[in-house]
C-alpha positions as CSV (number, residue, x, y, z in Angstrom):
1,M,0.0,0.0,0.1
2,H,3.2,2.4,0.6
3,H,4.5,1.6,-3.1
4,R,0.7,2.3,-4.4
5,H,0.4,6.0,-2.4
6,C,4.3,7.0,-3.4
7,V,4.1,6.5,-7.3
8,A,0.5,7.6,-7.2
9,L,1.6,10.4,-6.0
10,P,4.0,11.3,-9.3
11,A,0.5,10.5,-10.9
12,A,-1.2,13.0,-9.0
13,L,1.9,15.4,-9.9
14,T,3.2,14.1,-12.4
15,I,1.0,14.7,-12.8
16,A,-0.4,17.7,-12.1
17,V,1.0,15.4,-10.9
18,I,1.6,13.1,-9.9
19,V,-1.1,14.7,-8.5
20,L,2.2,14.9,-10.1
21,T,3.0,11.4,-11.2
22,A,4.5,11.8,-14.5
23,C,4.3,14.2,-17.5
24,T,3.1,12.9,-21.7
25,T,5.4,14.5,-23.9
26,L,4.1,17.7,-25.5
27,G,4.8,19.7,-28.7
28,P,7.0,22.8,-28.4
29,V,5.9,25.3,-25.2
30,A,5.7,28.8,-26.0
31,T,7.4,30.9,-23.8
32,D,7.1,35.1,-23.1
33,R,9.2,36.1,-20.7
34,P,13.1,36.5,-20.9
35,G,15.2,33.2,-19.2
36,S,12.5,31.2,-20.2
37,I,13.0,27.6,-20.8
38,A,13.4,27.7,-25.0
39,E,10.8,26.6,-27.2
40,G,10.4,22.5,-27.7
41,S,13.7,21.9,-25.3
42,G,13.8,19.7,-22.1
43,F,14.5,20.5,-18.4
44,D,15.7,18.9,-15.4
45,I,14.1,19.4,-12.4
46,E,14.3,18.7,-8.6
47,G,11.9,19.2,-5.5
48,R,9.7,18.0,-3.6
49,L,6.0,17.4,-4.0
50,S,2.8,16.6,-2.1
51,A,-0.7,16.3,-3.0
52,R,-3.5,16.1,-0.9
53,R,-7.0,14.2,-2.1
54,G,-9.6,14.0,0.4
55,T,-8.6,12.7,3.8
56,A,-5.2,11.2,2.0
57,A,-2.3,12.4,1.5
58,V,1.6,11.5,0.0
59,A,5.0,13.2,-0.3
60,S,7.9,11.8,-2.0
61,N,10.9,13.9,-2.9
62,F,11.8,13.7,-6.7
63,T,14.1,14.4,-10.4
64,W,12.3,15.0,-13.3
65,S,13.6,15.3,-16.6
66,H,11.6,16.4,-19.4
67,T,12.9,16.2,-23.1
68,P,10.3,16.9,-25.8
69,V,9.9,13.1,-26.7
70,H,10.8,11.5,-23.3
71,D,10.2,12.1,-19.3
72,R,11.7,10.3,-16.7
73,F,10.7,10.4,-12.7
74,D,13.1,9.4,-9.9
75,F,10.6,9.3,-6.5
76,A,13.1,8.9,-3.3
77,S,12.5,8.9,0.5
78,P,13.8,12.0,2.3
79,L,17.2,10.4,2.6
80,G,17.3,9.7,-1.3
81,Q,16.4,5.8,-1.7
82,I,14.4,5.6,-4.9
83,Y,11.6,4.3,-4.4
84,A,10.1,4.2,-7.7
85,R,11.6,5.1,-11.3
86,V,8.2,6.3,-13.8
87,S,9.3,6.9,-17.4
88,G,6.8,7.1,-20.5
89,D,7.2,8.5,-24.0
90,A,4.6,7.8,-26.9
91,S,4.5,4.0,-26.8
92,G,3.8,3.9,-23.2
93,V,4.6,4.4,-19.2
94,N,6.4,2.2,-17.1
95,V,6.5,2.1,-13.0
96,E,10.1,0.6,-11.8
97,H,9.5,-0.2,-8.2
98,A,11.9,-0.4,-5.5
99,D,11.9,-4.4,-5.1
100,G,12.3,-5.3,-8.6
101,R,8.3,-5.4,-10.1
102,W,7.1,-3.6,-13.5
103,N,4.5,-2.3,-14.1
104,S,3.6,-1.2,-17.6
105,Y,0.8,1.0,-18.4
106,R,-0.8,2.8,-21.7
107,D,-0.1,6.2,-21.5
108,W,0.1,8.5,-17.9
109,S,-3.8,9.1,-17.9
110,T,-4.2,5.2,-17.4
111,L,-1.3,5.5,-15.3
112,S,-2.8,8.0,-12.4
113,L,-6.7,6.6,-13.1
114,A,-4.8,3.6,-12.1
115,L,-2.8,4.5,-8.9
116,F,-4.2,7.5,-7.8
117,D,-8.7,6.0,-9.2
118,L,-8.3,9.9,-10.6
119,A,-8.0,11.6,-14.0
120,I,-5.1,13.6,-13.3
121,P,-3.7,16.3,-16.3
122,V,0.0,15.0,-16.7
123,D,-0.2,16.2,-20.0
124,G,-0.1,19.9,-18.4
125,L,2.4,19.6,-16.2
126,S,5.5,20.2,-18.5
127,T,3.6,23.0,-19.3
128,W,2.6,24.7,-16.4
129,I,5.7,23.7,-14.5
130,L,7.7,26.4,-17.1
131,G,4.4,28.7,-16.5
132,A,2.4,28.4,-19.8
133,P,-0.5,26.6,-20.7
134,Q,-1.3,24.1,-22.6
135,S,-2.0,25.7,-26.1
136,E,-4.7,23.6,-27.2
137,L,-7.1,24.2,-24.6
138,P,-8.5,27.8,-23.1
139,S,-6.7,29.1,-20.0
140,T,-6.2,32.6,-18.3
141,I,-3.0,34.2,-16.9
142,E,-2.7,36.3,-14.0
143,R,0.6,37.8,-14.1
144,D,3.0,39.3,-11.1
145,A,4.6,42.8,-11.4
146,A,7.7,41.4,-13.5
147,G,5.3,39.6,-15.9
148,R,5.7,36.4,-14.7
149,P,2.7,34.4,-14.5
150,S,1.6,34.1,-10.8
151,V,-2.0,32.3,-10.9
152,L,-3.1,30.0,-14.3
153,R,-6.4,28.2,-14.3
154,Q,-7.1,25.4,-17.5
155,N,-8.9,22.6,-17.5
156,G,-10.6,22.6,-14.4
157,W,-6.7,23.0,-12.3
158,E,-6.0,26.3,-10.7
159,I,-2.4,26.8,-11.1
160,V,-0.5,29.6,-8.2
161,Y,3.1,30.2,-8.6
162,S,5.7,31.8,-6.1
163,Y,9.2,33.0,-6.8
164,T,12.4,34.1,-4.7
165,V,13.6,37.1,-6.0
166,D,12.0,39.9,-7.8
167,D,13.3,38.9,-11.3
168,A,10.9,39.0,-14.7
169,R,14.2,35.5,-15.7
170,E,13.8,33.6,-12.6
171,R,11.8,30.5,-13.2
172,P,8.9,30.1,-10.3
173,K,10.6,27.8,-7.0
174,R,6.7,27.0,-6.2
175,L,3.4,26.1,-7.7
176,V,0.0,24.4,-5.7
177,L,-2.3,23.2,-7.6
178,R,-5.7,22.7,-6.9
179,N,-8.6,20.8,-8.3
180,K,-12.4,21.6,-6.4
181,D,-14.2,18.8,-8.3
182,T,-16.1,16.6,-6.3
183,E,-13.7,15.5,-4.1
184,P,-11.2,19.0,-3.7
185,I,-7.3,17.5,-5.3
186,E,-4.1,19.8,-4.4
187,V,-0.7,19.2,-5.5
188,R,2.3,21.4,-4.4
189,V,5.5,21.1,-6.2
190,V,9.1,23.1,-4.7
191,I,11.7,23.5,-6.8
192,D,15.3,23.2,-5.1
193,R,17.0,22.8,-8.4
194,W,16.4,23.8,-12.6
195,N,18.5,22.5,-15.2
Protein backbone atom coordinates (compact mmCIF):
# COMPACT_ATOMS: atom_id res chain seq x y z
CA MET A 1 0.00 0.00 0.00
CA HIS A 2 2.84 2.37 0.78
CA HIS A 3 4.35 1.89 -2.68
CA ARG A 4 0.99 2.49 -4.28
CA HIS A 5 0.60 5.88 -2.63
CA CYS A 6 4.18 6.92 -3.39
CA VAL A 7 3.88 6.14 -7.07
CA ALA A 8 0.40 7.65 -7.17
CA LEU A 9 1.69 10.98 -6.07
CA PRO A 10 3.73 11.44 -9.17
CA ALA A 11 0.76 10.45 -11.24
CA ALA A 12 -1.18 13.01 -9.36
CA LEU A 13 1.41 15.60 -9.93
CA THR A 14 3.50 13.97 -12.69
CA ILE A 15 0.81 14.74 -12.70
CA ALA A 16 -0.22 17.83 -11.85
CA VAL A 17 0.98 15.53 -10.88
CA ILE A 18 1.64 13.25 -9.74
CA VAL A 19 -1.22 15.27 -8.51
CA LEU A 20 2.19 14.80 -9.97
CA THR A 21 3.35 11.46 -11.46
CA ALA A 22 4.64 11.88 -14.79
CA CYS A 23 4.17 13.80 -17.84
CA THR A 24 3.37 12.99 -21.37
CA THR A 25 5.40 14.48 -24.11
CA LEU A 26 3.99 17.56 -25.72
CA GLY A 27 4.76 19.79 -28.63
CA PRO A 28 6.81 22.95 -28.19
CA VAL A 29 6.04 25.24 -25.29
CA ALA A 30 5.58 28.88 -26.21
CA THR A 31 7.35 31.12 -23.73
CA ASP A 32 7.31 34.89 -23.90
CA ARG A 33 9.58 36.10 -21.15
CA PRO A 34 13.34 36.52 -20.93
CA GLY A 35 15.23 33.63 -19.37
CA SER A 36 12.44 31.13 -19.92
CA ILE A 37 13.21 27.69 -21.21
CA ALA A 38 13.53 27.72 -24.98
CA GLU A 39 10.66 26.52 -27.11
CA GLY A 40 10.63 22.76 -27.48
CA SER A 41 13.59 22.22 -25.15
CA GLY A 42 13.80 19.90 -22.21
CA PHE A 43 14.62 20.45 -18.55
CA ASP A 44 15.80 18.65 -15.44
CA ILE A 45 14.44 19.59 -12.05
CA GLU A 46 14.76 18.32 -8.50
CA GLY A 47 12.32 19.03 -5.74
CA ARG A 48 9.66 17.91 -3.33
CA LEU A 49 5.99 17.36 -3.79
CA SER A 50 2.96 16.55 -1.77
CA ALA A 51 -0.57 15.71 -2.88
CA ARG A 52 -3.82 15.61 -0.97
CA ARG A 53 -7.16 14.26 -2.12
CA GLY A 54 -9.80 14.31 0.57
CA THR A 55 -8.16 12.81 3.64
CA ALA A 56 -5.52 10.84 1.68
CA ALA A 57 -2.11 12.48 1.37
CA VAL A 58 1.33 11.52 0.05
CA ALA A 59 4.72 13.25 -0.14
CA SER A 60 7.96 12.54 -1.94
CA ASN A 61 11.24 13.93 -3.18
CA PHE A 62 11.57 13.76 -6.96
CA THR A 63 13.81 14.33 -9.94
CA TRP A 64 12.20 14.93 -13.31
CA SER A 65 13.98 14.80 -16.64
CA HIS A 66 11.81 16.08 -19.48
CA THR A 67 12.51 16.16 -23.21
CA PRO A 68 10.02 16.79 -26.02
CA VAL A 69 9.73 13.00 -26.52
CA HIS A 70 10.39 11.40 -23.11
CA ASP A 71 9.85 11.94 -19.37
CA ARG A 72 11.51 10.22 -16.43
CA PHE A 73 10.64 10.65 -12.76
CA ASP A 74 12.53 9.22 -9.82
CA PHE A 75 10.62 9.33 -6.53
CA ALA A 76 12.67 9.08 -3.36
CA SER A 77 12.44 9.17 0.41
CA PRO A 78 13.82 12.18 2.32
CA LEU A 79 17.04 10.18 2.77
CA GLY A 80 17.42 9.74 -1.00
CA GLN A 81 16.33 6.11 -1.40
CA ILE A 82 14.54 5.75 -4.75
CA TYR A 83 11.31 3.80 -4.32
CA ALA A 84 9.88 4.27 -7.82
CA ARG A 85 11.17 5.18 -11.25
CA VAL A 86 8.55 6.18 -13.80
CA SER A 87 9.42 6.71 -17.46
CA GLY A 88 7.37 7.12 -20.56
CA ASP A 89 6.95 8.35 -24.08
CA ALA A 90 4.40 8.02 -26.88
CA SER A 91 4.67 4.21 -26.73
CA GLY A 92 3.68 3.88 -23.06
CA VAL A 93 4.66 4.35 -19.43
CA ASN A 94 6.69 1.99 -17.22
CA VAL A 95 6.95 1.98 -13.43
CA GLU A 96 9.93 0.26 -11.79
CA HIS A 97 9.48 -0.35 -8.05
CA ALA A 98 12.33 -0.56 -5.53
CA ASP A 99 11.68 -4.29 -5.06
CA GLY A 100 12.25 -4.94 -8.79
CA ARG A 101 8.61 -5.22 -9.84
CA TRP A 102 7.54 -3.54 -13.10
CA ASN A 103 4.18 -2.24 -14.27
CA SER A 104 3.37 -0.93 -17.73
CA TYR A 105 0.56 1.41 -18.77
CA ARG A 106 -0.77 2.59 -22.12
CA ASP A 107 -0.28 6.27 -21.24
CA TRP A 108 0.05 8.71 -18.32
CA SER A 109 -3.73 9.06 -17.88
CA THR A 110 -4.12 5.28 -17.58
CA LEU A 111 -1.33 5.27 -14.99
CA SER A 112 -2.97 8.00 -12.90
CA LEU A 113 -6.34 6.22 -13.00
CA ALA A 114 -4.78 2.90 -11.98
CA LEU A 115 -2.68 4.32 -9.16
CA PHE A 116 -4.74 7.24 -7.91
CA ASP A 117 -8.24 6.28 -9.07
CA LEU A 118 -8.41 9.70 -10.65
CA ALA A 119 -7.66 11.17 -14.06
CA ILE A 120 -4.92 13.71 -13.46
CA PRO A 121 -3.81 16.21 -16.14
CA VAL A 122 -0.34 14.82 -16.59
CA ASP A 123 -0.33 16.18 -20.12
CA GLY A 124 -0.39 19.71 -18.79
CA LEU A 125 2.31 19.56 -16.16
CA SER A 126 5.33 19.95 -18.44
CA THR A 127 3.94 23.26 -19.69
CA TRP A 128 2.40 24.39 -16.40
CA ILE A 129 5.71 23.95 -14.55
CA LEU A 130 7.12 26.54 -16.98
CA GLY A 131 4.26 28.95 -16.34
CA ALA A 132 2.63 28.33 -19.72
CA PRO A 133 -0.79 26.89 -20.60
CA GLN A 134 -1.38 23.97 -22.92
CA SER A 135 -1.88 25.63 -26.28
CA GLU A 136 -4.92 23.60 -27.36
CA LEU A 137 -7.12 24.41 -24.33
CA PRO A 138 -8.66 27.70 -23.14
CA SER A 139 -6.91 29.32 -20.20
CA THR A 140 -6.51 32.50 -18.19
CA ILE A 141 -3.25 33.84 -16.77
CA GLU A 142 -2.68 36.48 -14.11
CA ARG A 143 0.81 38.02 -13.96
CA ASP A 144 2.82 39.58 -11.15
CA ALA A 145 4.55 43.00 -11.24
CA ALA A 146 7.59 41.44 -12.96
CA GLY A 147 5.39 40.00 -15.74
CA ARG A 148 5.70 36.39 -14.57
CA PRO A 149 2.69 34.07 -14.30
CA SER A 150 1.19 34.22 -10.81
CA VAL A 151 -2.04 32.26 -11.41
CA LEU A 152 -2.89 30.02 -14.35
CA ARG A 153 -6.34 28.47 -14.77
CA GLN A 154 -6.92 25.70 -17.27
CA ASN A 155 -8.93 22.51 -17.66
CA GLY A 156 -10.50 22.80 -14.17
CA TRP A 157 -7.14 23.40 -12.48
CA GLU A 158 -5.76 26.50 -10.78
CA ILE A 159 -1.96 26.75 -10.60
CA VAL A 160 -0.49 29.37 -8.26
CA TYR A 161 3.20 30.27 -8.75
CA SER A 162 5.74 31.63 -6.25
CA TYR A 163 9.23 33.01 -6.89
CA THR A 164 12.15 33.72 -4.57
CA VAL A 165 13.42 36.96 -6.12
CA ASP A 166 11.92 39.89 -8.02
CA ASP A 167 13.55 39.03 -11.34
CA ALA A 168 11.47 38.68 -14.52
CA ARG A 169 13.82 35.87 -15.64
CA GLU A 170 13.27 33.84 -12.45
CA ARG A 171 11.69 30.42 -12.92
CA PRO A 172 8.99 29.30 -10.47
CA LYS A 173 10.23 27.88 -7.16
CA ARG A 174 6.85 26.79 -5.88
CA LEU A 175 3.59 25.70 -7.48
CA VAL A 176 0.29 24.88 -5.85
CA LEU A 177 -2.16 23.04 -8.13
CA ARG A 178 -5.80 22.79 -7.09
CA ASN A 179 -8.82 21.13 -8.60
CA LYS A 180 -12.16 21.69 -6.87
CA ASP A 181 -13.89 18.68 -8.39
CA THR A 182 -16.22 16.48 -6.34
CA GLU A 183 -13.30 15.55 -4.09
CA PRO A 184 -10.83 18.48 -4.05
CA ILE A 185 -7.22 17.79 -4.98
CA GLU A 186 -4.24 19.89 -4.00
CA VAL A 187 -0.67 19.30 -5.16
CA ARG A 188 2.29 21.32 -3.88
CA VAL A 189 5.59 21.32 -5.75
CA VAL A 190 8.78 22.90 -4.45
CA ILE A 191 11.58 23.10 -7.00
CA ASP A 192 14.99 22.99 -5.36
CA ARG A 193 17.04 22.97 -8.58
CA TRP A 194 16.44 23.78 -12.26
CA ASN A 195 18.85 22.58 -14.98
